[in-house]
C-alpha positions in Angstrom: 17.5 -32.0 15.5 16.6 -34.6 12.8 14.3 -33.9 9.9 13.1 -37.2 8.3 10.3 -36.7 5.8 10.0 -40.3 4.9 11.0 -42.2 8.0 7.7 -44.1 7.9 8.7 -45.6 4.6 12.0 -46.9 5.8 12.4 -50.6 5.5 13.9 -53.0 8.0 16.3 -54.4 5.4 19.7 -52.7 5.1 19.9 -49.8 2.7 22.4 -48.4 0.3 22.7 -44.7 1.3 23.6 -42.1 -1.4 25.0 -38.9 0.2 23.7 -36.0 -1.9 24.8 -32.4 -1.9 24.9 -29.6 -4.4 28.4 -30.5 -5.8 29.0 -31.8 -9.3 29.8 -35.2 -7.8 26.1 -35.7 -6.8 25.2 -37.2 -10.2 28.0 -39.7 -10.0 26.9 -40.6 -6.4 23.4 -41.2 -7.7 24.4 -43.5 -10.5 26.9 -45.5 -8.6 24.4 -45.9 -5.7 21.7 -47.0 -8.1 24.2 -49.5 -9.7 25.1 -50.9 -6.2 21.5 -51.0 -5.0 20.3 -52.9 -8.1 23.1 -55.5 -7.9 22.6 -56.0 -4.1 18.9 -56.0 -4.2 18.7 -53.5 -1.3 16.6 -50.4 -0.9 18.2 -47.1 -1.9 18.2 -44.1 0.5 19.0 -40.6 -0.7 20.4 -38.6 2.1 21.0 -34.8 2.3 22.6 -33.5 5.5 22.4 -29.9 6.5 25.4 -28.9 8.6 24.3 -27.3 11.8 27.4 -25.1 11.8 26.1 -23.5 8.6 22.3 -23.6 9.1 21.6 -21.4 10.9 24.8 -19.4 11.0 24.3 -17.4 14.2 26.0 -14.0 14.4 26.9 -12.4 17.7 26.8 -8.6 17.3 26.3 -7.8 21.0 29.8 -6.3 21.3 29.3 -3.9 18.4 25.9 -2.4 18.9 24.4 -0.1 21.5 22.2 -1.4 24.3 19.1 0.3 22.9 19.3 -1.2 19.4 20.7 -4.6 20.5 17.4 -6.4 21.1 15.8 -5.3 17.8 18.9 -6.2 15.7 19.2 -9.6 17.4 15.6 -10.3 16.6 16.2 -9.4 13.0 19.3 -11.6 12.8 17.4 -14.5 14.3 14.7 -14.0 11.7 17.3 -14.0 8.9 18.7 -17.2 10.4 15.3 -18.9 10.3 14.7 -17.8 6.7 18.1 -19.0 5.6 17.5 -22.4 7.3 14.1 -22.7 5.6 15.6 -22.0 2.2 18.3 -24.5 2.8 15.7 -27.1 3.7 13.7 -26.3 0.6 16.8 -26.5 -1.6 17.7 -29.9 0.0 14.3 -31.2 -0.8 14.6 -30.1 -4.4 17.9 -31.9 -4.6 16.4 -35.0 -3.3 13.4 -34.8 -5.7 15.7 -34.4 -8.7 18.1 -37.2 -7.7 15.1 -39.5 -7.0 14.0 -39.0 -10.7 17.6 -39.8 -11.8 17.9 -43.1 -9.8 14.5 -44.3 -10.9 15.4 -43.6 -14.5 18.6 -45.7 -14.0 16.4 -48.8 -13.7 16.4 -51.8 -11.4 15.3 -49.7 -8.3 12.0 -50.4 -6.7 12.3 -48.6 -3.4 13.7 -45.1 -3.0 13.7 -43.4 0.4 14.4 -39.6 0.7 15.9 -38.3 3.9 17.0 -34.9 5.1 18.9 -34.5 8.4 19.9 -31.4 10.3 23.4 -32.5 11.4 26.8 -32.8 9.9 27.4 -35.7 7.5 29.5 -37.9 9.7 27.0 -37.7 12.6 24.1 -38.5 10.2 25.9 -41.6 8.9 26.8 -42.9 12.3 23.1 -42.6 13.3 22.0 -44.4 10.1 24.6 -47.2 10.5 22.2 -49.8 12.1 19.9 -49.7 9.0 22.6 -49.3 6.3 24.7 -51.7 4.4 26.8 -49.3 2.2 27.4 -45.6 2.1 28.1 -43.9 -1.3 29.9 -40.6 -1.3 31.6 -38.4 -3.8 35.4 -37.9 -3.7 34.7 -34.2 -4.2 32.1 -32.5 -1.9 30.2 -29.3 -2.1 32.6 -27.3 0.2 35.7 -28.7 -1.4 34.5 -27.6 -4.8 34.3 -24.0 -3.6 37.7 -24.2 -2.0 39.4 -25.7 -5.0 40.3 -28.9 -3.2 39.8 -32.4 -4.7 38.8 -34.3 -1.6 35.6 -33.5 0.2 36.2 -31.6 3.4 34.1 -34.0 5.5 35.4 -37.2 3.8 38.3 -38.1 6.1 36.1 -37.5 9.2 33.5 -39.9 7.7 36.2 -42.5 7.0 37.3 -42.4 10.7 33.7 -42.3 12.1 31.6 -45.0 10.4 32.0 -48.8 10.4 30.0 -49.6 7.3 31.7 -50.0 3.9 32.2 -46.7 2.0 32.0 -46.5 -1.7 33.8 -43.3 -2.8 33.1 -42.4 -6.4 34.2 -39.8 -9.0 31.9 -37.3 -10.7 31.1 -39.4 -13.8 29.7 -42.9 -13.7 31.2 -45.9 -15.5 29.8 -49.3 -14.7 32.5 -51.2 -12.9 33.9 -54.2 -14.9 36.6 -55.4 -12.4 37.8 -54.9 -8.8 40.9 -55.4 -6.7 41.3 -55.9 -3.0 44.4 -54.7 -1.2 45.1 -57.8 1.0 47.6 -58.2 3.8 46.7 -61.6 5.3 45.6 -60.3 8.7 42.5 -61.6 10.5 40.8 -58.3 9.6 41.7 -58.9 5.9 40.0 -62.2 6.0 36.9 -60.5 7.5 36.9 -58.3 4.4 37.0 -61.5 2.3 34.0 -62.8 4.2 32.2 -59.4 3.6 32.9 -59.7 -0.1 31.7 -63.3 -0.1 28.4 -62.2 1.5 27.5 -59.5 -1.0 26.5 -59.8 -4.6 27.7 -56.4 -5.7 30.9 -57.7 -7.3 29.5 -61.1 -8.5 30.4 -61.9 -12.0 33.3 -59.4 -12.1 37.0 -60.3 -12.1 38.4 -59.8 -8.6 42.2 -59.3 -8.0 43.6 -60.0 -4.6 46.8 -58.1 -4.3 49.3 -58.4 -1.5 52.1 -55.8 -1.1 55.2 -57.6 0.3 57.7 -60.3 -0.4 56.8 -63.2 -2.6 57.2 -66.0 0.0 55.4 -69.2 0.6 53.5 -67.9 3.6 52.0 -65.0 1.6 51.1 -67.2 -1.3 49.3 -69.6 1.1 47.4 -66.7 2.7 46.2 -65.5 -0.8 45.2 -69.1 -1.7 43.2 -69.4 1.5 41.4 -66.1 0.7 40.6 -67.3 -2.9 39.1 -70.5 -1.5 36.8 -68.5 0.7 35.4 -66.9 -2.5 34.9 -70.2 -4.4 31.2 -70.2 -4.0 30.9 -66.7 -5.5 30.6 -65.9 -9.2 34.0 -64.3 -9.2 37.0 -64.8 -11.4 39.7 -64.5 -8.7 43.3 -63.5 -9.6 46.1 -63.5 -7.1 49.2 -61.3 -7.1 52.1 -60.3 -4.8 53.9 -57.0 -5.4 57.0 -55.7 -3.7 57.7 -52.0 -3.0 55.8 -49.1 -1.5 52.1 -49.7 -0.9 50.8 -46.6 -2.8 53.0 -47.2 -5.9 52.4 -51.0 -5.9 48.6 -50.8 -5.7 48.2 -47.9 -8.2 50.6 -49.5 -10.6 48.8 -52.8 -10.5 45.5 -51.1 -11.0 46.7 -49.2 -14.0 48.5 -52.2 -15.5 45.3 -54.3 -15.4 42.8 -51.5 -16.0 40.9 -52.3 -12.8 37.9 -50.1 -12.1 37.4 -50.4 -8.3 40.1 -50.5 -5.6 38.9 -52.1 -2.3 40.9 -51.4 0.9 40.3 -52.4 4.5 41.4 -50.9 7.9 43.8 -53.7 8.5 45.5 -54.3 11.9 48.9 -52.5 12.0 50.0 -53.4 8.6 51.6 -51.2 6.0 48.2 -51.0 4.2 46.5 -49.7 7.4 49.2 -47.1 7.8 48.7 -46.2 4.2 44.9 -45.9 4.7 44.7 -43.9 8.0 48.1 -42.3 8.1 49.6 -39.2 6.6 49.1 -40.5 3.0 45.3 -40.7 3.2 44.6 -37.4 1.6 47.1 -38.0 -1.1 45.5 -41.3 -1.9 42.1 -39.8 -2.1 43.3 -36.9 -4.2 45.0 -39.3 -6.7 41.9 -41.5 -7.0 40.3 -41.2 -10.5 38.3 -44.4 -10.1 35.9 -45.7 -7.4 37.4 -46.7 -4.1 35.8 -48.9 -1.5 36.9 -48.7 2.1 35.8 -51.7 4.3 35.5 -50.9 8.0 
């Protein structure tokens, strides 16, 4: 079931979608989404997804109660489920109302759309993909906060499910001043370059193209070709090749140059793809202290 209170207001242009929940990361999500929306000139959608596994949470007591009382108790449980679902919907709407005030106060936003969907987050985002340009999510979600984990419990599922760029952000907002793209020279990597060339979100910021591998002529030529594809953009492009392990090389370069945003793509079968979707995914996300963009 889908609950869209403002579907009639949705625009045909592609939206920046901020995924809102009750975690402390919601404020950071709002601010980064507002920043991206204002720079891209795209409408901003505030999305709150109610997980169907939690609302309602049906309880089967049929094996524990007698036949005479079973029907009455099941009716009472169903009534409690309905009330719990109504409260969750009301709470979600209050969250959307408060975050709307925040993004409007941020400035530069003319069009805010509020949406509440009764499905899990990954399914909601897949359904919204045709009308979306960028998804903004917190690195730490509501359920992960309760469990003491750093990475949102639904985040890896979302990464593997959607094909729009994901902007994964920390709890506190700092306006990005620079970005770096983990580049491997593959055809998909050049598609990422085309995507960056077609969006104004990083215009005017220094952009570092970093390849992890041997410093050979072929790699230098690939980086130069990528730089030329960005020549028409207002970007100060820097090229670098680093040897060693992907995780260490990228994070070391980011720290060395004080870069605010790390951009990665799902590249072919390269070491960067293995780093992104392999066993080190969770560790990468847990180690992230600055925004991370995943291009799909």
